[in-house]
N, C-alpha and C positions, 0 to 999 in steps of 0.2 A: 551558501548553496541552499536551495529550497529542499526541505525534508522529503517531499514527494519524489523529486529527482534523485536524491541520494538513495532513497529506499529502492526505487525502480532499477537504478543502475547497479546497485549492489546485488539485487535479486536476480537480474539477468546474467551478470557475470558469474554469480554463484551457480545458476542453473546450468550454464555451459561448462563450468569448471575452469576454463581458460579460453579467452576470446579477445577480440579487438573491437575498437570503437564502432566501425561500420556495421558489424554484426549486431552489436547492442542496439544501435539506432534502428536497423532494419527490423529487429525483433519487436521493439517497442512500437514502431509504426504499424506493424502487422496487428497489434492489439488495438489499434485505433486511438492511441493516446492523444492525437491531435484533437479528438472530440471530447475527452474527459480529463485531460491533465495539461497543465501549462508547462509542457516540456518541449523546448525547442531543440533542433539538432545540435546547435552550438553548445547548448547547456549540457548535453550528454558528454561531449568530449571534454568540456571544462570539468564536469563532475568526475570523470575518470582520472584526470590529472590531479585534481584536488584530493581525491580519495587515496591515490598513490602517495601523494606528498604527506598525507596524514598517517600513513602506515596502515591504512585499512585495505589497501590493495597492493599487490606486487606487480610492477611493470617490467616487462622483458622485451628487449629488441630482438627481432628475428633475423639471424645472420644471413640466411638465404633469401630474405625478403626485405630489401632496403626500405627504410621509412616506416615499416609496420611495427607497432608495439602491441603486444598481447598483455592482458591483465588477468590476474587471479585474485580471489579474496583471501586475505590473511586471517588467522584466528581472531585478531582484533576486529577485522571487518565483519566476520561472521557474527560476533557478539553484537556489533552495532546494527547489523541487519535485523537480527531478532528483536533488539530493543525498539527499533523504529517500527517494525511490523506489528508487534504487540501494541505499541502506543497508538498506531493508526487505527487499530480495531477497537481499542478500549475507550478512547477519548472522543466524544462527539463534538467537542468544540473546535476540532481541526477544520480546515477548509475541505471542500468536497473532493479535491484532487488527492488529498492525503488518504481519505477513506477509500477512494477508488484504487489507489496504489496498494493499499492493504488488502483489499478484496482480490486484486489481480494476483497477489503473491501468497494469499492465505494458505494454500495447500503445502507451503513450506513448513507449516506448524504441525506438530502432532495433534490429533483430534482433540485430546483433552485440554491442550493449551489453547486451541482456537475456541473451544467451548467456554473456557474460563474468561478469555478476553471478551467474547461477545456477551457473556452474562454480566460482566462488569459494565460494559457499555449500556446494556439494558437497564441496570440499576440506576445509572446516572440519568438516563433519559426519562425514566419513570419519576425520579425525584424532580427533574426539571418540569415535567408535565404537571405534577401536583402543584408546584410553586406557581406556574403560570395560571392555573385555574384559580388559585387563591388571589393572585394579583388582579385577575379579571373581575372577580367578585368585588374586591376592594375598590377598583376603579369605578365600577358602576355605582357603588354605595357613596362614593365621593361626589356624585352629581356632575361628572364630566359630560360635555356635549355627547349626545347619543352616538354620533357617527364615529367618535374616537374608540368606541368599543370594538370596532372592526380591527383595530391594531392587535388587540388581545385575541380576537377570533382567529385572525391570520396566524399568529404565533402558536396558539394552542392547536390549530389544525396541523401545522408543520410538526409540532411535538407529537401529536397523535400518530401521524404517519411514520415518524422515526421510531416510535415505540412498536408499532405494528410490524414494520419491516424487520427490525432487529429481532423481535420475538420470533417471527417466522423463520428467519435465517438461522437463528440459534437452534430452533427445533429441527430444522433440516440437517444441520451439522451433527447434532446429537443423535439423530436417527440413522446416521451413516452415509448421508449424501456427500458426494465429492470424495475423491481419493486424496488422503492426507499423508504427510510424511511418515515414513516408517511402516506403512501398510503394504507396500510393494517395493521391490528393490529399485525399480526404475520410475518411481512415481514422480510427478511434476515437481514436487518439493524437495527432491533429493539432490544434493550437490553433484554437478557433472552429469545429470541424467538427461539433459537436453541434447539432442543429436543435431549437429550441423553438417551441411554438405562438405565434402572434401574439396579443398581449394588448392589451386596451383598458382605459384607466383607468376606475375606477368613479366616478360622479358622484352 
């Protein structure tokens, strides 16, 4: 199971407290995941079943609603959710969809934990940025064909952008932007804080 899918499904079920696969799918589609994450509808249902099989979610059949299964996150699933979330924010070597999933669920973290994760990410990116500049200088000194220097130019520009964006986000979070877990009782990041419409079984 892809980690981004795992993180997103855990996060949405945790947000609702208890919910079913169709609502998880609808919620994620409302976030536009088809534009920024490689999450297909079938993979959402597969993730729910696999997470339940692994003991990270509890699956319950609804007696008055034949065929419907509701899911809730177990304590082990909660721990896995936070492990994946912090990892998504801290480690820049992940694919873009993992960072996107981490950003989508970042308010589930207390502010100080989010700041620590982003500060770690910035340290790693700055070290990579310095290493790339050194490689670029060495490549030019080795007398490679001039056009090949564009490879290092491209990589250092991407590195510069990553450093700039992470620094700016870190400063915004430090300054109090966004509502983080524990700051309000019904904040986005609090378990069960998301409200879904009341449903009736179809007969």
